[in-house]
C-alpha positions in Angstrom: 73.7 111.4 83.8 76.4 108.8 84.6 79.6 111.0 84.5 77.4 113.5 87.0 76.6 110.4 89.2 80.3 109.5 89.3 81.3 113.0 90.5 78.4 112.9 93.1 79.8 109.4 94.5 83.3 111.1 94.3 82.5 114.0 96.3 80.5 112.1 98.9 83.3 109.7 99.4 85.7 113.0 100.2 83.0 114.5 103.0 81.7 111.3 104.2 82.0 111.6 108.2 84.4 114.2 107.9 83.7 116.9 111.0 85.0 120.4 111.0 88.2 119.8 112.6 89.0 117.0 110.4 88.4 119.2 107.2 90.5 122.1 108.8 93.7 119.7 109.3 93.1 118.5 105.5 93.2 121.2 103.5 96.0 120.4 101.7 94.6 117.2 101.1 91.5 118.7 99.6 93.6 121.2 97.4 95.3 118.1 96.0 91.8 116.2 95.3 90.9 119.4 93.7 93.9 119.7 91.4 93.5 116.1 90.4 89.8 116.4 89.5 90.5 119.1 87.4 93.4 117.6 85.9 91.0 114.1 85.2 88.4 116.2 83.6 90.5 117.6 80.9 91.3 114.3 79.3 89.4 112.7 76.9 86.8 114.1 74.2 84.2 116.1 75.1 81.7 115.1 75.3 82.9 111.7 77.1 82.1 108.8 74.9 78.9 106.6 76.9 80.9 103.9 77.2 83.6 105.4 79.7 81.9 105.5 82.8 80.5 101.8 82.1 83.8 100.8 81.7 85.0 102.5 84.9 82.4 100.2 86.5 83.8 97.4 85.0 87.2 98.1 85.8 86.4 98.6 89.9 83.6 96.2 90.1 81.3 98.9 91.0 77.3 100.0 89.8 76.0 97.4 87.4 79.3 95.4 87.6 79.3 95.1 91.4 81.0 92.0 92.1 81.7 91.1 88.6 84.7 93.2 88.1 87.1 92.2 85.3 85.1 89.4 84.4 84.8 89.2 80.8 81.2 88.2 80.4 80.2 91.5 82.3 82.6 93.9 80.4 80.7 96.5 78.3 80.4 95.5 74.5 80.5 99.1 73.6 84.0 99.8 75.0 86.6 99.7 72.3 89.5 97.0 72.0 92.1 98.3 73.1 90.8 101.1 75.5 92.0 104.5 74.5 95.2 105.8 76.3 93.5 109.0 77.6 91.0 106.7 79.5 93.6 104.6 81.4 95.2 107.9 82.2 91.6 109.3 83.3 91.2 106.1 85.4 94.6 106.5 87.3 93.5 110.2 88.0 90.5 109.3 89.2 91.3 106.5 91.6 94.3 109.0 92.8 91.5 111.3 93.8 89.8 109.0 95.4 93.2 107.6 97.3 93.3 111.6 98.5 89.9 110.9 99.7 90.9 108.3 102.1 92.3 105.5 100.2 91.0 102.3 98.6 87.4 101.9 96.6 85.7 103.6 99.3 85.3 105.8 102.2 87.7 105.0 105.2 86.0 103.3 108.1 86.3 105.4 111.5 89.3 104.6 113.1 90.6 102.8 110.3 94.3 103.6 108.5 94.6 104.5 104.9 97.7 104.6 102.6 97.9 108.3 102.5 97.9 108.7 106.6 100.4 105.7 106.7 102.9 107.7 104.1 102.2 110.7 105.8 106.0 111.3 106.1 106.4 112.0 102.4 104.6 115.1 102.6 107.6 117.1 103.9 110.8 116.9 102.2 114.2 116.1 104.2 116.1 119.4 105.4 118.4 120.5 102.2 119.7 123.9 102.2 121.4 124.7 98.4 124.6 125.7 97.7 124.5 125.7 94.1 120.9 126.0 92.0 120.7 124.8 88.5 117.6 125.5 86.5 117.1 122.9 83.5 114.6 123.6 80.8 115.1 120.7 78.4 116.7 117.0 78.3 120.2 117.9 77.3 120.5 120.5 80.4 119.2 118.1 82.7 121.9 115.3 81.4 124.2 118.0 81.7 123.5 118.9 85.1 123.6 115.5 86.6 126.7 114.5 84.8 128.2 117.8 86.8 126.6 117.2 90.0 128.3 118.1 93.2 127.2 118.0 96.8 124.7 120.6 97.7 123.5 121.1 94.3 119.7 121.7 93.6 119.2 120.7 90.3 115.6 122.0 89.2 113.2 122.0 86.3 112.2 125.5 85.5 109.8 124.0 82.4 107.8 120.8 81.4 109.8 118.8 79.0 110.7 115.4 78.0 113.4 113.3 78.1 114.0 110.4 75.8 115.6 107.6 73.8 115.4 105.0 71.8 118.8 103.1 71.8 119.6 103.3 75.6 118.0 104.1 78.9 116.5 107.6 78.9 118.4 108.7 81.9 121.0 107.4 83.4 122.3 108.4 87.1 125.2 107.2 88.6 126.5 110.0 90.9 128.5 108.8 94.2 128.5 112.3 96.4 130.3 112.5 99.6 126.9 114.6 100.8 123.6 115.0 98.9 122.4 116.7 96.1 119.0 117.1 95.0 117.2 116.6 91.9 113.6 118.2 91.3 111.9 116.3 88.5 108.4 117.6 88.6 107.1 118.4 85.2 109.5 115.8 83.6 108.9 112.9 81.5 111.6 110.3 81.0 110.6 107.8 78.1 112.6 104.8 76.7 111.3 104.7 73.4 113.0 101.9 71.9 111.9 98.0 71.5 115.0 96.5 73.5 115.0 95.7 77.1 116.2 99.1 78.2 114.9 101.3 80.9 113.3 104.5 81.5 115.9 105.5 84.1 119.1 103.3 85.4 120.2 104.3 88.8 123.9 102.8 88.9 125.2 102.4 92.3 124.3 106.0 92.9 125.0 107.7 96.6 123.6 110.5 98.7 120.7 111.8 96.2 117.4 113.3 96.8 114.9 113.1 93.9 111.5 114.1 93.7 108.7 113.5 91.1 108.9 112.4 87.4 106.8 110.5 85.2 108.3 107.5 84.0 107.7 105.1 80.7 109.2 102.3 78.4 106.6 102.9 76.1 104.7 99.3 76.6 107.6 97.9 74.6 111.0 98.5 76.6 111.9 97.1 79.5 112.1 97.6 83.9 110.8 101.9 83.8 113.2 102.1 87.1 115.8 100.2 87.8 118.1 100.4 90.6 121.2 98.3 90.4 123.2 99.3 93.9 122.6 102.2 95.7 123.1 104.1 99.0 121.3 106.8 100.5 119.1 107.9 97.7 115.7 109.1 98.5 113.3 109.3 95.5 109.6 110.2 96.2 106.8 110.8 94.0 107.6 109.2 90.8 105.0 107.6 88.4 105.9 104.6 86.8 103.6 103.2 83.9 103.5 101.7 80.3 106.3 99.5 81.1 107.4 96.8 79.1 108.6 95.0 81.8 108.6 95.3 85.4 107.8 99.0 86.9 110.3 99.2 90.1 113.3 96.8 90.3 116.0 97.2 93.0 118.9 94.5 93.1 122.2 94.4 94.6 124.0 94.5 91.7 127.4 96.4 91.6 126.9 97.5 95.1 124.5 96.8 98.3 121.2 98.4 98.2 121.1 100.0 101.6 119.6 103.3 103.5 117.2 104.0 100.5 114.0 105.4 100.3 111.4 105.2 97.4 107.9 106.1 97.1 105.7 106.2 94.0 102.7 105.2 91.7 103.0 102.1 89.6 100.4 101.0 86.8 100.2 99.0 83.3 103.3 97.2 83.8 104.5 93.8 82.5 103.4 94.8 78.5 106.1 92.9 76.5 105.7 89.3 77.9 108.9 88.6 75.8 110.9 89.8 78.7 109.9 87.2 81.0 112.1 84.3 81.6 109.5 82.2 83.5 107.6 79.4 81.7 104.5 80.8 82.7 105.2 84.1 81.0 104.0 87.4 82.8 104.3 85.8 86.4 107.6 86.9 86.6 107.1 90.7 85.7 105.7 92.8 88.5 104.8 96.5 89.7 107.9 96.4 91.9 110.6 93.5 92.1 112.8 93.9 95.5 116.4 92.3 95.9 115.8 89.7 93.2 118.8 88.6 91.6 121.0 85.6 91.7 123.8 87.9 93.3 125.1 87.8 97.2 124.9 91.4 97.8 123.0 92.8 100.7 119.4 94.3 100.7 119.6 96.5 103.9 117.5 99.4 105.6 115.5 100.4 103.0 111.7 102.1 103.1 109.7 101.6 100.1 106.0 102.6 99.5 104.2 101.9 96.3 100.5 102.5 95.3 100.2 100.0 92.2 97.0 99.4 90.4 95.8 97.7 87.5 98.9 95.6 87.4 98.1 92.6 84.9 101.0 90.2 85.5 102.9 89.0 88.2 102.2 90.6 91.7 102.2 94.4 93.1 105.8 93.6 95.0 107.9 90.7 94.9 110.4 90.2 97.4 112.9 87.5 97.7 116.7 86.3 96.4 118.1 82.8 96.0 121.5 83.1 97.4 121.6 82.0 101.0 124.4 84.0 101.9 123.0 87.4 101.2 120.7 89.3 103.5 118.0 91.2 103.6 117.5 93.1 106.9 116.1 96.2 108.4 113.3 96.8 105.5 110.1 98.5 105.3 107.4 98.5 102.9 104.0 100.1 102.7 102.0 98.9 100.0 98.5 99.7 98.4 97.8 96.9 95.9 94.3 97.7 93.8 93.3 95.2 90.8 95.7 93.0 90.3 94.5 90.4 87.6 97.2 87.9 86.9 95.5 84.7 86.5 98.1 82.0 87.2 97.7 78.6 85.8 100.8 77.2 87.1 102.9 79.4 89.1 101.7 82.2 91.2 100.3 85.6 90.4 97.8 88.4 91.1 99.3 88.7 94.6 99.4 91.9 96.5 102.9 91.1 98.4 104.9 87.7 97.4 107.9 86.5 99.3 110.2 83.7 98.2 114.0 82.7 98.3 116.4 80.4 99.8 117.5 82.7 102.8 116.5 82.9 106.4 117.6 86.4 106.6 114.6 88.0 104.9 113.7 90.9 107.5 110.9 92.8 106.2 108.4 95.1 108.1 105.2 95.7 106.4 103.7 98.8 108.0 100.9 98.9 106.0 99.0 96.5 103.5 95.8 97.2 101.5 94.8 94.6 99.0 91.4 94.8 96.9 90.3 93.3 93.8 93.1 90.6 93.6 93.0 87.6 91.6 95.6 85.9 94.1 96.5 86.5 97.6 97.3 89.8 100.0 100.7 87.8 101.2 101.6 84.9 99.6 104.7 82.9 100.8 107.0 80.7 98.6 110.2 80.5 100.4 112.2 77.3 99.7 111.8 74.0 101.8 113.6 74.4 105.1 113.5 78.2 105.0 111.9 80.4 107.3 109.8 83.7 107.0 109.7 84.8 110.6 111.7 87.9 109.7 108.5 89.0 108.1 106.0 91.2 109.8 102.4 92.2 108.9 101.7 95.3 111.2 98.6 96.4 109.7 96.7 94.6 106.6 93.2 94.7 105.3 92.5 92.5 102.3 88.7 92.4 100.2 88.0 90.8 97.2 91.1 88.4 97.0 91.5 84.7 96.1 89.5 85.2 92.5 91.5 82.5 91.1 89.6 79.3 91.0 92.9 77.9 92.0 92.8 79.7 95.2 89.3 79.6 96.4 88.1 79.0 99.7 91.5 79.9 100.9 92.2 83.2 103.0 94.1 86.2 101.8 97.0 85.8 104.3 99.5 82.8 104.2 99.3 81.1 107.5 102.6 79.3 107.0 106.2 79.8 107.4 106.4 81.6 110.7 105.2 85.2 109.3 104.1 87.3 112.3 100.8 89.0 111.8 99.6 91.7 114.1 96.4 94.1 113.0 95.0 92.3 110.2 91.5 91.7 108.8 90.1 89.4 108.0 92.2 87.3 110.4 94.7 84.6 109.0 
């Protein structure tokens, strides 16, 4: 009965308040929802164990756990420790389907924006006419195709396969091309399986690439799932990063500037190996996405990022900043949906949707969309150094619910109001 009720609830979300014209316009979205639901139903034992839906309610703060989500005393006693991997994956698909239905943990308010609508630009790939098509069906073929990549190449996975390594990054991409090439990783899993602080994917000062898809992991023990050390004119849409020992996605101006890039992906279950965090309070320095954070002077300019980060047990959904006053970060754009940021920081800061920090005034970040739900911390937390200003940060559209659950942040609003941040359409008001 609980499973049937959850399915009925899901479809109520999909169709609530949707008129006939809107339904026609959203046919492709409904198709994606249906595919996601089918994938969700295939996961887990049959029948589902009785603890699963009760655990989901507790994770999301719904049903019996409304207002008490993730509170230890409300965790269902019948749920196992640890939770099985299939359950995490099934929950991820449930949330993804719910996001396709309108974003957040409920239906969008009439006239409101949603994350999926905000990143609708990702539904149409850039125009690209391949000069040569290279089909790859296994890891060795993919690595060879990338090693020999030419401008105009289309490298496309012809079957589902896994690229793995236990001794170094599972996949290294360092091509610097005079014109774009495209790599389609749909159906490809990229996994670092070792115990060192190595990456799933390492983008090493690459240039002129279009990349799509890819499921990336470092098996809970390795390092960053997707690391970008300097890159220019690289577009990567539709990646999934999860079960990351360290941070999920990290872009740093090391070896070259990070300039004119475009990244969009879904990130969850990061920071699984706290040994990789050098901070005094372990966990506060690992994040779903960490942007520009490096003790280097390289510039971080004209980039666009879009992340759906959920179930983040460490740090923030996104951290942005640098400690080098001579470096610059201008012309950057961010879209962020952050759900279930559960880090309870005792000394430093954590559990925030977006936190900015640094020693530089040239901190240019236009946040087009920020949706924050169920956070221990803030929707926006500002921690820049004394004498600096965040006047280059603008929150154009923001919605925050169930934030500031950490007792340290109680009775404070979700939006830091100092340091000259510009707020536009934000609720609740700063």
